[in-house]
C-alpha positions in Angstrom: -22.7 1.6 16.1 -21.6 2.7 19.7 -21.0 -1.0 20.6 -18.9 -1.9 17.5 -15.4 -0.8 18.7 -15.7 -2.1 22.3 -16.8 -5.5 21.1 -14.0 -5.6 18.5 -11.5 -4.6 21.2 -12.7 -7.5 23.5 -12.6 -10.0 20.7 -9.0 -9.0 19.7 -7.7 -8.9 23.3 -9.8 -11.4 25.2 -8.7 -14.7 26.7 -10.8 -16.6 24.1 -8.4 -15.3 21.4 -5.2 -16.5 23.1 -4.7 -19.3 20.5 -1.9 -19.1 17.9 -2.3 -16.0 15.7 -3.5 -16.8 12.2 -4.3 -13.3 10.8 -3.1 -9.7 11.0 -4.9 -6.4 10.5 -2.3 -3.7 9.7 -1.6 -0.2 8.4 1.5 1.3 6.8 3.0 3.9 9.0 5.2 5.4 6.3 2.4 5.8 3.6 1.1 9.2 4.9 4.5 10.7 4.0 3.5 10.3 0.3 -0.2 11.0 0.5 -1.4 7.4 0.9 -3.4 5.8 3.7 -3.3 2.0 3.9 -5.3 -0.7 5.6 -4.2 -4.3 5.1 -5.0 -7.9 6.0 -2.7 -10.9 6.1 -3.8 -14.5 6.8 -1.7 -17.7 7.3 -2.6 -20.3 4.6 -0.2 -23.2 5.1 3.1 -23.8 6.9 5.3 -20.8 6.2 3.0 -19.2 3.6 0.5 -16.4 4.0 -1.6 -14.2 1.7 -2.1 -10.5 2.1 -4.2 -7.7 0.7 -3.6 -4.0 1.2 -6.0 -1.3 0.1 -4.5 2.2 -0.2 -6.4 5.4 -0.5 -4.5 8.2 -2.4 -5.2 11.8 -1.7 -2.4 14.3 -2.5 -1.6 17.4 -4.4 0.4 16.7 -7.6 1.9 18.8 -10.3 1.2 17.7 -13.9 3.5 18.8 -16.6 3.9 18.1 -20.4 6.8 18.1 -22.8 4.5 19.7 -25.4 4.5 23.6 -25.3 0.8 23.8 -25.9 -0.1 22.4 -22.5 0.4 24.5 -19.4 1.5 22.8 -16.2 -1.4 22.1 -13.8 -1.7 21.9 -10.0 -4.1 19.1 -9.2 -5.5 17.0 -6.4 -5.1 13.2 -7.1 -7.6 10.9 -5.4 -7.9 7.2 -5.9 -7.4 3.6 -4.7 -4.6 1.0 -5.1 -5.1 -2.7 -4.4 -2.0 -4.7 -3.5 -2.4 -8.5 -3.3 0.7 -10.4 -2.0 2.0 -13.9 -1.4 4.5 -14.2 1.5 7.0 -17.0 2.3 8.5 -17.2 5.8 11.6 -19.5 5.5 11.5 -20.1 9.3 8.4 -22.2 8.7 5.9 -20.2 10.7 3.8 -17.6 8.8 3.3 -14.1 10.3 6.6 -14.2 12.3 10.2 -13.5 11.4 11.8 -12.8 8.1 9.9 -13.2 4.8 10.1 -12.8 1.0 7.0 -11.5 -0.7 5.8 -11.3 -4.3 2.8 -9.2 -5.2 1.1 -7.1 -7.7 -0.9 -3.8 -7.6 -3.7 -2.2 -9.5 -4.4 1.5 -9.1 -7.0 4.0 -10.4 -7.3 7.7 -9.6 -8.7 11.1 -10.8 -7.0 14.4 -11.1 -9.0 17.6 -10.1 -7.2 20.7 -11.3 -7.0 23.7 -9.0 -7.9 26.0 -11.9 -9.2 25.3 -15.4 -10.1 21.9 -16.7 -8.6 18.7 -17.8 -10.2 16.7 -20.6 -8.8 13.3 -19.6 -8.5 13.3 -15.9 -7.8 9.7 -15.0 -4.7 7.8 -13.9 -4.1 4.1 -13.8 -1.2 1.8 -12.9 -0.4 -1.9 -12.9 2.7 -3.6 -11.7 4.5 -6.2 -9.6 6.7 -6.1 -6.6 9.3 -8.1 -4.7 10.0 -7.4 -1.0 12.1 -8.7 1.8 11.1 -7.9 5.3 10.9 -8.9 8.9 7.9 -9.0 11.2 8.7 -8.5 14.9 6.0 -9.8 17.2 5.3 -7.7 20.3 2.5 -9.6 21.9 -0.6 -9.0 19.8 1.1 -6.2 17.9 3.5 -6.7 15.0 6.1 -4.3 13.5 6.8 -5.1 9.9 9.8 -3.5 8.2 10.3 -4.1 4.5 12.4 -3.1 1.5 12.2 -4.1 -2.1 11.6 -3.1 -5.7 8.5 -2.4 -7.7 8.0 -2.4 -11.5 5.1 -0.1 -12.5 3.5 1.0 -15.8 1.5 4.2 -15.2 -1.0 5.6 -17.6 -1.3 9.4 -17.3 -4.0 11.8 -18.8 -3.2 12.8 -22.4 0.1 14.6 -22.8 0.7 15.0 -19.0 2.7 13.2 -16.5 3.3 13.8 -12.8 6.3 15.9 -11.9 8.5 13.6 -9.8 11.5 15.5 -8.7 12.2 13.2 -5.7 10.2 9.9 -6.1 8.8 7.7 -7.6 9.7 7.7 -11.3 6.7 7.9 -13.6 7.1 4.3 -14.8 9.6 1.5 -14.6 11.6 0.3 -11.6 11.0 1.9 -8.2 12.6 1.2 -4.8 10.1 0.6 -2.0 10.3 0.3 1.7 8.4 1.1 4.9 7.2 0.2 8.3 3.8 -1.4 9.0 2.0 -1.8 12.3 -0.3 -4.7 12.8 -2.6 -6.3 15.3 -2.9 -10.1 15.3 -5.6 -12.5 16.4 
């Protein structure tokens, strides 16, 4: 295992890899602000098109509340995974560089662990679709990807509970999205 990272570094930065970039490995720099940690991959498929897949790990404290008076609010830890496949179109004709429009979906699952007491139904799931506009700025092998868009989501919460969302995102429906990703091309 000691040799894995040095070999990976040489492959990604060596002279043998100076050909045109066809793929990116990236992370979302803004996700940790909302308790998510992302690792993604984007690959050129044809002309100005690419496909991408992001895998997000959720780990954050959330407050569950209910409109029903029999259910006390709960402080919980939410942990799970979200998969986000995407198809991107670069109107400039060269994938992985410049402005793009992306259409994608997402599928998420997680579990809530209450700080005290119990929760009979402790799972969360979500499905949805997104539309994003963005721009990838190439800085040598590194890429900065700023994006903004909208996401429609249908969340399924445990029993009578839903997450308290004083700031963002709303429990279900249309959400605004945006962020900044950092990638490494090869």
